[in-house]
C-alpha beads as a LAMMPS data file, in Angstrom:
LAMMPS data file: protein, C-alpha beads

130 atoms
129 bonds

1 atom types
1 bond types

-500.0 500.0 xlo xhi
-500.0 500.0 ylo yhi
-500.0 500.0 zlo zhi

Masses

1 110.0

Atoms # bond

1 1 1 -314.667 -431.935 155.445
2 1 1 -312.603 -428.997 156.739
3 1 1 -312.739 -425.692 154.858
4 1 1 -309.963 -424.954 152.388
5 1 1 -307.113 -422.631 153.401
6 1 1 -306.911 -419.295 151.597
7 1 1 -304.194 -416.660 151.167
8 1 1 -303.233 -414.691 154.284
9 1 1 -304.257 -411.026 154.105
10 1 1 -304.314 -409.121 157.380
11 1 1 -307.749 -408.253 158.823
12 1 1 -306.749 -405.106 160.652
13 1 1 -310.005 -403.151 160.780
14 1 1 -313.626 -402.935 159.729
15 1 1 -312.703 -401.715 156.241
16 1 1 -310.588 -404.825 155.653
17 1 1 -313.408 -407.041 156.902
18 1 1 -315.894 -405.294 154.603
19 1 1 -313.578 -405.978 151.667
20 1 1 -313.182 -409.625 152.669
21 1 1 -316.956 -410.135 152.822
22 1 1 -317.880 -407.932 149.823
23 1 1 -319.117 -410.968 147.900
24 1 1 -322.108 -411.221 150.235
25 1 1 -323.505 -407.853 149.115
26 1 1 -325.111 -409.043 145.904
27 1 1 -326.343 -412.494 146.974
28 1 1 -330.071 -413.101 146.550
29 1 1 -330.214 -415.699 149.340
30 1 1 -328.815 -415.421 152.829
31 1 1 -325.222 -416.516 153.132
32 1 1 -322.776 -416.562 156.012
33 1 1 -318.997 -416.367 155.772
34 1 1 -316.698 -417.057 158.700
35 1 1 -313.055 -415.971 158.703
36 1 1 -310.569 -417.674 161.026
37 1 1 -307.612 -415.563 162.131
38 1 1 -304.226 -416.089 163.763
39 1 1 -302.901 -413.917 166.632
40 1 1 -301.689 -411.306 164.108
41 1 1 -305.150 -411.258 162.483
42 1 1 -303.902 -412.982 159.356
43 1 1 -306.489 -415.054 157.559
44 1 1 -306.026 -418.788 158.109
45 1 1 -309.147 -419.947 156.261
46 1 1 -312.832 -419.396 155.672
47 1 1 -316.131 -421.226 155.550
48 1 1 -319.104 -420.118 153.437
49 1 1 -322.615 -421.422 154.008
50 1 1 -325.483 -420.780 151.607
51 1 1 -328.945 -420.571 153.098
52 1 1 -332.405 -419.748 151.839
53 1 1 -334.125 -416.530 150.857
54 1 1 -334.415 -415.196 154.406
55 1 1 -332.356 -417.478 156.637
56 1 1 -329.066 -419.297 156.899
57 1 1 -327.936 -421.727 159.568
58 1 1 -324.487 -422.609 160.829
59 1 1 -323.853 -424.153 164.206
60 1 1 -321.602 -422.830 166.935
61 1 1 -320.088 -426.307 167.035
62 1 1 -319.124 -426.107 163.337
63 1 1 -317.492 -422.716 163.829
64 1 1 -315.618 -423.928 166.926
65 1 1 -314.379 -427.093 165.180
66 1 1 -313.153 -425.052 162.218
67 1 1 -311.415 -422.584 164.532
68 1 1 -309.694 -425.411 166.398
69 1 1 -308.702 -427.099 163.115
70 1 1 -307.092 -423.906 161.860
71 1 1 -305.535 -423.072 165.228
72 1 1 -307.371 -419.742 165.104
73 1 1 -307.545 -417.327 168.008
74 1 1 -310.010 -414.939 166.388
75 1 1 -313.150 -415.235 164.307
76 1 1 -314.958 -412.662 162.193
77 1 1 -318.258 -413.600 160.666
78 1 1 -320.613 -411.871 158.299
79 1 1 -323.942 -412.636 156.763
80 1 1 -326.137 -410.814 154.336
81 1 1 -329.724 -409.648 154.414
82 1 1 -330.982 -409.769 150.803
83 1 1 -333.924 -407.618 151.935
84 1 1 -331.619 -404.587 151.851
85 1 1 -331.989 -403.850 155.583
86 1 1 -328.771 -404.301 157.588
87 1 1 -330.613 -404.210 160.918
88 1 1 -329.730 -407.371 162.877
89 1 1 -332.649 -409.574 163.867
90 1 1 -333.219 -410.839 167.406
91 1 1 -332.026 -414.220 166.168
92 1 1 -328.817 -412.598 164.832
93 1 1 -328.208 -410.949 168.212
94 1 1 -328.861 -414.116 170.223
95 1 1 -326.622 -416.237 167.980
96 1 1 -323.826 -413.666 168.166
97 1 1 -323.927 -413.575 171.964
98 1 1 -323.951 -417.379 172.189
99 1 1 -321.103 -417.716 169.672
100 1 1 -318.974 -415.145 171.506
101 1 1 -319.520 -416.967 174.799
102 1 1 -318.754 -420.352 173.252
103 1 1 -315.548 -419.151 171.640
104 1 1 -314.404 -417.536 174.905
105 1 1 -314.559 -420.944 176.590
106 1 1 -312.059 -422.124 173.965
107 1 1 -309.802 -419.089 174.535
108 1 1 -310.818 -417.550 171.216
109 1 1 -312.527 -414.270 170.489
110 1 1 -315.363 -413.299 168.178
111 1 1 -313.905 -410.083 166.803
112 1 1 -317.065 -409.031 164.986
113 1 1 -320.241 -410.145 163.275
114 1 1 -321.207 -408.018 160.310
115 1 1 -324.683 -407.811 158.796
116 1 1 -324.400 -406.779 155.154
117 1 1 -327.264 -405.450 153.033
118 1 1 -326.168 -403.870 149.774
119 1 1 -323.909 -400.957 150.695
120 1 1 -325.046 -400.982 154.342
121 1 1 -322.996 -402.815 156.958
122 1 1 -323.853 -403.140 160.637
123 1 1 -321.032 -404.143 162.959
124 1 1 -322.393 -405.956 165.991
125 1 1 -319.162 -405.053 167.811
126 1 1 -319.742 -401.361 167.105
127 1 1 -323.276 -401.540 168.514
128 1 1 -322.080 -403.330 171.659
129 1 1 -323.350 -406.867 171.067
130 1 1 -319.921 -408.570 170.875

Bonds

1 1 1 2
2 1 2 3
3 1 3 4
4 1 4 5
5 1 5 6
6 1 6 7
7 1 7 8
8 1 8 9
9 1 9 10
10 1 10 11
11 1 11 12
12 1 12 13
13 1 13 14
14 1 14 15
15 1 15 16
16 1 16 17
17 1 17 18
18 1 18 19
19 1 19 20
20 1 20 21
21 1 21 22
22 1 22 23
23 1 23 24
24 1 24 25
25 1 25 26
26 1 26 27
27 1 27 28
28 1 28 29
29 1 29 30
30 1 30 31
31 1 31 32
32 1 32 33
33 1 33 34
34 1 34 35
35 1 35 36
36 1 36 37
37 1 37 38
38 1 38 39
39 1 39 40
40 1 40 41
41 1 41 42
42 1 42 43
43 1 43 44
44 1 44 45
45 1 45 46
46 1 46 47
47 1 47 48
48 1 48 49
49 1 49 50
50 1 50 51
51 1 51 52
52 1 52 53
53 1 53 54
54 1 54 55
55 1 55 56
56 1 56 57
57 1 57 58
58 1 58 59
59 1 59 60
60 1 60 61
61 1 61 62
62 1 62 63
63 1 63 64
64 1 64 65
65 1 65 66
66 1 66 67
67 1 67 68
68 1 68 69
69 1 69 70
70 1 70 71
71 1 71 72
72 1 72 73
73 1 73 74
74 1 74 75
75 1 75 76
76 1 76 77
77 1 77 78
78 1 78 79
79 1 79 80
80 1 80 81
81 1 81 82
82 1 82 83
83 1 83 84
84 1 84 85
85 1 85 86
86 1 86 87
87 1 87 88
88 1 88 89
89 1 89 90
90 1 90 91
91 1 91 92
92 1 92 93
93 1 93 94
94 1 94 95
95 1 95 96
96 1 96 97
97 1 97 98
98 1 98 99
99 1 99 100
100 1 100 101
101 1 101 102
102 1 102 103
103 1 103 104
104 1 104 105
105 1 105 106
106 1 106 107
107 1 107 108
108 1 108 109
109 1 109 110
110 1 110 111
111 1 111 112
112 1 112 113
113 1 113 114
114 1 114 115
115 1 115 116
116 1 116 117
117 1 117 118
118 1 118 119
119 1 119 120
120 1 120 121
121 1 121 122
122 1 122 123
123 1 123 124
124 1 124 125
125 1 125 126
126 1 126 127
127 1 127 128
128 1 128 129
129 1 129 130
């Protein structure tokens, strides 16, 4: 079942993305949220996936299908670390690189992947992973 469309705010910068994903801050299990954007970075829709205490899984295929369904050209994703440490794991880094490469083959771009832990946010774009 495709994700539901949501209102269209503009995701213009990291602050806007932090606001969009603020709900992940307080979760006690890992969750991932993926935002699908149009060429003007307006929000077309989102998918949320709830995981377990220390892991969450979403496939690159699922993200790509959603992006194609929405007609998105950009994707921003975020997931939380309930541990309180916003340091990305090796698995986070590997998934981000693979997702970015996969989306590029579809002429889409992974704009960022945020790791959220309480008030801490690590932008994988800012640290050079995306």
